[in-house]
N, C-alpha and C positions, 0 to 999 in steps of 0.2 A: 674157236674160229669165229663164232658170232660176235664175241666181245671186240675182235680186231675191227670187225665192220662198223661197229657202233663208234669205236674210238676215231676211226677214219671220218665218219660223218660229223662227229663233234668237232674235230680238227678242221675239216672243210668248212664247217658253218662258222667256226671262229675267224677263219681266214677271210671269208667273204663278208662277215660283220665288220671286221677291222678295216678292210678296203673301203666299204660303204661308209664307215665312220670317218675315214680320212677324206673321202670325196665331200662328204657333208661339211666337215670342218673347213675345207678349202672353200667351198661355196659360201659359207657364212663369213669366213675371213675376208673374202674379196669384197663384201658388202660392209661389214662392220668397221673394219680398220680404216678404210678410206673416210667413212662418215665420221668416225672418231677424230681423225686428223682435220677433217673440214671443219667440224664444230670448234675444235681447239684453235684453228686458224681464224674462225669468226670472233672467238673470245679475245684473242691476242690483237687482232686487228681493231677491236673496238666496235665492229659491226654487230656483234651479238648483244652489246649494250644497247644499241640503237633499235634493234629488233624487239628487245626485251621491254624497253620503255614504251614502245608503240603498243604492245600487246599486253602489258601489265594490267590495265584496268579490267579487261575481259577475263584474263587468266586468274585474276584474284578471285573472281566469283566461284572458280573451280578449286580454289585453295592451292594454286600453282603459280610459280614465278612467271615472268614474261618470257624468259628464255625456254620455258617448257613448250611454248608455241612451236618451236623448231622440231621438237619430237613429234608433235601431233601432225605437223605438216609432212614430215618425212615418212612416218609411220603410215599416214593416209595416202600418200601419193606414191611412195615407192613400195616399202613392205614393212613388216614387223621388225625385221632385222636391222634395217636402217634406223627405225625408232630406237631400237635397243643400243645401237652404236651411238646415237645421240644422247641417250640416258646416261650411259657410261661416262660420257665426257663432261656431264654436268654435275654439280654438287647438289643433289636433291635429297630430301628426307625420305624415310620409308613411306610415310604418308602420301607424298607426292608421287612416289614411284608407283604406289599401289593405284592411286587414281589414274595415272597415265596408262598403266597396264590395263585396267578394266575399260577405260575409254577406247583404247586401241583394239581391245578384244572385240568390241562392237563395230569399229569402223576402219580397220587396217585395210590396206591395198584396195582403196575404193575403186580406182580405175579398172584394175584387172578383175576383180570380183564382180563389179557391176556389169562389165562386158559379158562375163560368163552368165550372169543372172538374166541379162537381156536376151541371150540365145535361148534361154529356156522359155521366153514369152512374158516374163515378169517386166512390169513397168520400171524402166531405168530411173526415172525421177522418184518413183516410190521407194524403190531400194535405197537410194542415196539418202532421201529424207529419213527414213526409218532408221537406218544405221547411224546417221549423224545425230538424230534426235536421241537415240538410246545412249550414244556416247556421251552427249551433253547432259542428258538427265542423270546418267550414273556418276559423272563428275561432280554435278551439283550435290546430289544425295550423299556421296562418299565424303565430300568436303564437310557436310553437316554431321556425319556420324562418326567419322574417323577423329 
């Protein structure tokens, strides 16, 4: 009798987990897929080449191609998943993806997270400066050591 109750709990837990997994998948898909297509549209229109050329000198210091600037902008301004959607649509090396991932781990979702930090009484300018400084410093260091 006790075993049936445990089996029922496991089955219910599995159903809830599966439903939550589908909801999460849908939320991520709504962000990643449009960004993927947007970046590919920029590629095929030639606009990404223009953006890349403009940011190439700065991005080279971080060991990244100019087009990776789009990943940083999307990841910092929207969220990590937008950055991931952009990464997937670009042809980047493992080193470049690692550098971007670490940089975005410090500075992702700047607007949202800075607003949350401000509500706690922390200086908005200080939060943004620290997070961006850590992102840039980590990119510079990783470019040298990887």
